[in-house]
N, C-alpha and C positions, 0 to 999 in steps of 0.2 A: 503494500500499500504506499502511496505517496501522500503522507499528511501534509506536506508543505504545499503541494498544489492545491489541496482541498482548502487549506485555511488562509492561503495568501490573499491579500487584498488586491484586486486587479484595478487599474484605473479604467475609467470610461473609455472604450474603444471609439475611434473616430469615425463611427458609422451611424447613420440615421436609423439603423435597425435596432440600436441599443433601447431597451425598455424605457429608460428615463428620457433619452432623446426622442424616442417615439411619442411618449406622452406629451412632451412639450410641442412637438410637431402638430399633433392632433388639437391641442389646446389653442394653439396659435391661429389655426385656420380650421375650425371644425366644420364650417359650411363647405369647404373643399372635399371633405371625405364623408360627408352625410348625403344620403339620398332619402327622398321621401318615403319609399318603401321600408326604410329602417324602422318606422313607427309601427308598421305591421308586426315587425320582430318584437318590439316593445310589448304589443298586445299579447303576442304569443308567451313571452315572459311573465306576463300578469297571470295568465290562465294556467300554463302547464308547469311553471316554476313556483307559483305563488298559491293560486286557488285550489287547484285540483289535488295536490299532494295532501292538503289538509282536510278538504271537505269530502273527497271520495271515500277514504276509510271511514270517516264518522258516518256517512250516509249508508255504507253497506252494513256496518255493525247495527245501526239503528233499525234496519229492515230485517236482516237475517238473524240478528243476535248470535252470530257465530264468528267469533275474532279471527279463526283460521281462514276464512273465505278471503280476508284482507290480503293475506300473503299470497294465495294462488292468483287473485285478480291482479295484483301489482306485479306479480312474477311474469304473468302473460303481458302486461304493459311493457315490461322490460324486453320481452321478446320482440315486441313491436318495433321497439327502438333499434334493434339489431337489423332492420331493413334498410338502414342507412346506405350501405354500399349499393344496394339495388336501385335506390332513388338516383344515386350519382351516376351509375352506369346508364340508366335510361336517359337522363338529361343530357350526357354528353354524347352518347351515341346517336340519339334520335332528335337532338335539338328541341327538347321539350321543356326547357327551363321555366318559361312562363306558365305553362299548363300545369306542371307538377308543383310548382311553388304554390299557386292559388289552390290546386287541388289538395295539398297537404293541410292548408288552413280549413278548407270545406270538410274534409274527412274528420279532423280533430273536432270541429265544431259539431257535426252530427253526432259524433260518438258521445260527446259530453252531454248533449241535449237528450239522448235517449236513455242515459244511465238511470235517471230517476224513474222511469217508467218501467225498468225491468225489476223482476223479483227473483230472478234464478241465477245460480252461480255460472252456468254455461252462458247466459245472455250477458252477464257482466264481463266474463272473460272474453267474449267476442267483441264487445265494445271496447275493452281495454286494449286489446290488440290493435284495433282500428285507431284508437286514440295514440298509441305508442307510435304506430307507423305513420300517422298524419303528422304529428309533431316532429318526428324524426325526418320526414321528408321536407317539411318547411325549413327546419334548421339546416339541413344538407344543401338544399338548393340555395338557400340565402348565402351560404359560404361560396358555393360555385358561382354564383352571379357576380361575385368580386373577383375570384382568381381566374375565371375563364373569360372575363370581359374587360377588366380594369388593367391598367399598366402594372407590371410587375413591382415597380418601386413604390406603388401605392397599396399593395396588398396588406401589409402590416398595419398601417394606420387605419385602413378602411374597415378591416376585420376587427381590429381593436375597438373601434367606436360602435361597431355593430354589437359586439358582445357587451358593451357597456349599456346600450339600450336594452338588452335582455337581463343584465343585472339590476338595472333600475325597475324593470318590470316586475322581477321577482320580489323586490322589497314592497312595491306596491300592492302586488297580488297577496302577500303574506298578511298585509294590513286588512285588506279586504276580506280574506278568509276568517280573520278573527271576528269580524262583524256578523258573520253568518254561522258561526261555530256554535251557536246555543240553540240549535234545533232547526234552523232554516237551511239545512243542507241541500235540498233539492233547489230551492230559490237561488242559492249561491251558484250551484252548477248550471243552471239556466242562465244566470247572468254571465257566467264564464263564457257559455257558448255564444251568447250575444255579443260579447266583446270580440269574438273572432269574425263577426260579420263585417264590421268596418274594416277589418284587416284585408278582407277580399277587395275592397276598394283602394285602400292605402297601397296594398301589395301591388297594384297595377302601375302606380305612379312612379315614373322614373326607371323602370325596368329596361333593359336592352331590348330594343325593337326587332333586331335581326339576329340571326345566327352568325356564328363565326364563319368566315370565309374558309375555303380549303386551305389556303395558304397559311391563315392564322391558326387554323386548328393543328396543322402539322407542327407549327412552331411553338405553340403554347399549350396544346393539351396536356393535361396531367402534370403540368409544371407547379401545381400546388403542392407536390410532395417536397418541393424545394423551400417552402416557407419557413422562415426562422420560428421554430416551435417555442423557443424559449420567450421571444418577443410576444408571441400570441398568448401565452400563458399568463402574461401580467393581467389580463382582463378577465372579468367575472365568467364563470362557467357554472352550470347548475350543479348542485350538490343536494340531490333530493333522493326519493326512493329509487330512482332510475340512475342518478349520477353520471349518466353517459352524455357528455356534451362535446365529444371529440369527434367531428365528422370529416375532418380534413385528410386523415391519414387512415384509410380503411385497411383492414387485414389483407395482406397479399400473400401469394404462394411463396414468394422469396423469403419472407419471414417465417412462414411455417416450415419450409424446408431447413432452415437453420436451427429451428427449436431444438432438436435432439443434441446439437453441439454446443449450446449455449448454457445448458442447465447447471454445469459446474463453473461457470464463469461469473465474475462480478456482476455483469448484466443480468445473467440468469438469475442469480440469487436476489437481485433487486426486483425482477420481474415476479418472483414468488413472494416477495415482501409486499409488492403493490397488490398482488392477487389476494394475499391474506387480510390486508387492510380493508380492501373492498368486500371481501367475503364477510369479515367481522361485523362491519357496520351496516351491511345491507338490510338485516332485519330490523335494526333500530329506525332506519330511515323509511322502512316500510310501515312501521307501527307507531311512529313518534307521537302524534297527537292523541292516539288512545292510551298509549303507555304512560306518557306524562300525566294525563288526567286520572287515570285509574290508579297508578302505583305511586304517584307524588303529589297528588291533589293540586297539579298544575293545570287549570282548565285550558281548553283548546284556544280560548281568546287570548289568554296570557302567553301561552307558549307561541302563538303566531307572532305576537309583538316582540317577544324575546328573539324569535327567529329573524324577524325583520331588522331589528336593531343590529343582531350580530352580522347578518348579511351586508347591511350598509357599512359596517366597519370593515367587512372583508374586502370591499371594494377598493379601499385604500390599501389594504394589506397585500393585494395582488402587486402593487408597486414596490412596496417595502420588501416584500419577500424576494422580488427579483434582484434588488440591491443587496440583500443579505446573501443571496446565493453567489453574487459576483464577489463580495468581499470575504465570506467565510467558507465559500464552497457549497455546492448544491447538497452534497452528501450530509454535511453537518445541518444544514437547514431543514433537510427531509427528516432527519432523525428527530430534530427539535420538534417538528410538526407532529410526529408520531408520538412523542412523550406527551405533548400538549393534549392530544385527543385521548391518550391513555388516562391522563389525569381526570379528564371529563368523565369518562366511563367509570373509573374507579370512584368518583363521587357518586355516580348513580348506583353502583353496587353497594357502597357504605351506607347509602340512604336506607336500605332495606333493614339495616340494624337499629333503626330508630323508629319511633311511632310514626304513623302516616301524617299527623298533623305537622310533624317537624321536619318532613322531607322536602318541602317546597324550595328552601334555600339551595339545598344539594342539587336539586333538579334545574333551578335557574342557572346556577354557576356551572354545572356540569354540561348542560344543554348548550350554553354559550360558548364554552371552550370547544366543544366538538364541532360546532359550526365554524368558529373563527379559525380553528386549525385548517379548514379546507383550502384557503388561499395559499398558505404556506406549503401544504403537501402538494397542491397542483402546480404551482410554479417549480418547486425544487424537484418534484417527481418527473415533470416533463423534461426539464434539463437534464437530469440524471439519464433518462431513457436515450436521450440524443448523445451524451457524453461517453456512457459507459459502452455503447455498442461498438463493435468493431466493424460493423458493416453499415450499410446506408441507413440514413436517418429515416427513410420512408418505410423500410422493413422493420426497423426498431420501433417506430411509432406504431405500426400495425399491431405488433405484439403487445405492445404497452396498453393499447386501447382495447384489444381483445381480452387481455387479462382482466381489465376493469369490467368489461361487458359481461363476461362469463362469470366472474365471481359474483356480480350483482345480481345476476339471474338465479344462480345456485342458491345464493344467500337469501334471497327473497322468498324462494320456494320452501328452503328448509326451515325458515323462521316460523311457519305456521305450525307444523308439528311439534317444535320445540316449545312454543308459547302454549300450545294446547296441553301438552304433557306437564310442563314445569311452571308455567306462569310468566309474567312479564320480566321477572328477574333473570330468566334464562337469556333473554334478549340482551340485557346489559352485560352479563357474563360472556355471552357470545362475541361482543365488541371487544371486551377486555382480552380475551383469549386470542382473538384474530390480530388485534393490534400488538400484543405481546410477542407473537410469532413474527409479525412484521418487524418489530424492533430487532430481534434476534438475527433475522435474515438481513438486516440493513447494515450489519456492523462492517461490511466489506463493500461499502458504496462510495469508495473514493475513486473519481475518474483517473485514468491513467494519463489522460492528456487534458489541458485546459483549453476550452473553447470560448471564444468571446462572443 
């Protein structure tokens, strides 16, 4: 291990792609990097990152009175998110960017609107898959509308501000969810569906009107694999039951072929660490509004407020975490984020040793730490995936995102039987164990080379 390279403080590189320079670039001329259709993406953030993750579990339990149904429905929602590569392939091969972008919003709106009318697990699972696929499609095409049509030197600032719209939407959506969390679940979901209707109008404004020419296609197609992933990681990404907000680097065969040969390498151990982190917390982010209310006396209105405040703080932490990764090394920052999230879950576990009426302080602090740790983990983890791999960043990011996606799906499905058999405390223990393994596996996450 090369501790010096991990801990050394590197000066700002003289490139506009550095996160801090990138942020200044965007703030200096936001109108240059903003398009009207970005507001449709903000509405998507309000709905899929803020309102649905809180209101959907509450609505299902109020109807079915079976907590385990939440895990299965949210697990199928995660499977719907895995359709992201398919949306990207269809858009680029058949030049259907505009139709698929608007179709994603429409599919998500219809799925949300029909949820309250359904009373069976099979119906909810079908709607959940459609919701995951629709939101995944809209997010994927949004990124491709930038990297396939805009100049390469503007990709980072444009995608950065696009993700900031989504992050702001998440905060607004969580605040709205809190207002509907006292029994008005169906009304809240219908309002969420209505929010996506103006997105169908806003999503048409400023979109590219023509497909790429054959010359441009040959020159620029799939160059999004060359995006500086560390710069993109500065900006907000969703950290919810689905946690899957990485659409630019789909899993590819090049990465899969290398998988057997990297398991014993530092990159392989980091990949297992990332997998265990996602596996451990998947159950918690599937059940958090129900778990916090039933086990910690933290009602869903207050938990939504805590989440919104922590997510707002997290927007600033994306920038700070990038700077810390440059100064102290991404490996150290990643391990710090793991320990921060471990403390959060430890507080949730310790709370079960005190009476229910005294648990709320444990829950507020623990929940806030769990959420606040995400920007630190996202930035440093993305940087490590690029730095530790000895092969292309595109293949490395494919494996990185696949580990997150698969662990989230497995963890969401597994949390249902666990919670049914042992209660909500098992979800907190699941997080504690998963993060504990992630910390052990992350002891060798020092890059062999420094990347600016």
